[in-house]
C-alpha positions as CSV (number, residue, x, y, z in Angstrom):
1,M,-1.9,37.5,7.9
2,G,0.1,34.3,8.5
3,Q,3.7,34.1,9.5
4,K,6.1,34.1,6.6
5,K,8.0,30.8,6.2
6,T,11.7,30.6,5.5
7,F,13.0,28.9,2.4
8,P,14.1,25.7,4.3
9,E,10.7,25.5,5.9
10,M,8.9,25.8,2.5
11,I,11.2,23.0,1.2
12,G,10.4,20.8,4.3
13,H,6.7,21.4,3.9
14,G,6.9,20.5,0.2
15,L,8.8,17.3,1.0
16,A,6.2,16.4,3.6
17,H,3.4,16.8,1.1
18,V,5.3,14.6,-1.4
19,Q,5.8,11.9,1.3
20,H,2.0,12.1,2.2
21,V,1.0,11.6,-1.5
22,L,3.5,8.7,-1.9
23,D,2.1,7.1,1.3
24,G,-1.4,7.4,-0.1
25,V,-0.5,5.9,-3.5
26,I,1.5,3.0,-2.0
27,G,-1.3,2.3,0.6
28,W,-3.8,2.2,-2.3
29,G,-1.6,-0.2,-4.2
30,F,-1.3,-2.5,-1.2
31,R,-5.1,-2.5,-0.6
32,T,-5.7,-3.1,-4.3
33,M,-3.3,-6.1,-4.3
34,R,-5.0,-7.6,-1.3
35,E,-8.5,-7.2,-2.8
36,V,-7.4,-8.7,-6.1
37,G,-5.8,-11.6,-4.2
38,R,-9.1,-12.2,-2.3
39,K,-11.2,-12.5,-5.4
40,P,-12.6,-16.1,-5.6
41,G,-11.9,-18.6,-8.3
42,T,-9.8,-18.3,-11.4
43,T,-10.5,-16.8,-14.8
44,V,-8.6,-19.5,-16.6
45,P,-10.4,-22.9,-16.9
46,P,-8.0,-25.5,-15.3
47,Q,-8.8,-28.2,-17.9
48,S,-7.8,-26.0,-20.8
49,H,-4.6,-24.5,-19.3
50,P,-3.6,-26.3,-16.1
51,Y,-0.3,-24.4,-15.7
52,L,-1.8,-21.0,-16.4
53,S,-4.6,-21.8,-13.9
54,K,-2.0,-22.7,-11.3
55,A,0.0,-19.6,-12.0
56,E,-3.1,-17.5,-11.5
57,T,-3.8,-19.1,-8.2
58,V,-0.2,-18.6,-7.0
59,G,-0.3,-15.0,-8.2
60,R,-3.5,-14.3,-6.4
61,G,-2.0,-15.7,-3.2
62,A,1.2,-13.6,-3.6
63,L,-0.9,-10.5,-4.2
64,Q,-3.0,-11.1,-1.1
65,F,0.2,-11.8,0.9
66,L,1.8,-8.5,-0.2
67,G,-1.3,-6.5,0.3
68,T,-1.8,-7.8,3.8
69,L,1.9,-7.2,4.5
70,G,1.6,-3.6,3.3
71,D,-1.5,-2.9,5.3
72,A,0.1,-4.3,8.5
73,Y,3.2,-2.1,7.8
74,Y,1.1,1.1,7.5
75,R,-1.0,0.3,10.5
76,K,2.1,-0.2,12.7
77,Y,3.8,2.8,11.2
78,Q,0.8,5.0,12.0
79,E,0.8,3.6,15.6
80,L,4.5,4.3,16.1
81,K,4.1,7.9,14.7
82,S,1.2,8.5,17.0
83,K,3.2,7.3,20.0
84,K,6.1,9.5,19.0
85,M,3.9,12.6,18.7
86,A,2.3,11.9,22.1
87,S,5.6,11.8,23.9
């Protein structure tokens, strides 16, 4: 049978699971933003709504930027965690 955990250890493990789930959800959000930003073309015809078409283009660029930023953050974060665990 396993070793019995103390109350503070149980809380710490629970918080670690919450952090893990949040990291997964946030990472999924960044990947989704990046993919939506990479989709080609617009869904709004420029001749019918020029401002709306431009807003969609700018929005897609912003989503791609934020998604790429988030991916870079999580890659570097994992690298730093790995280095810390190795030392």
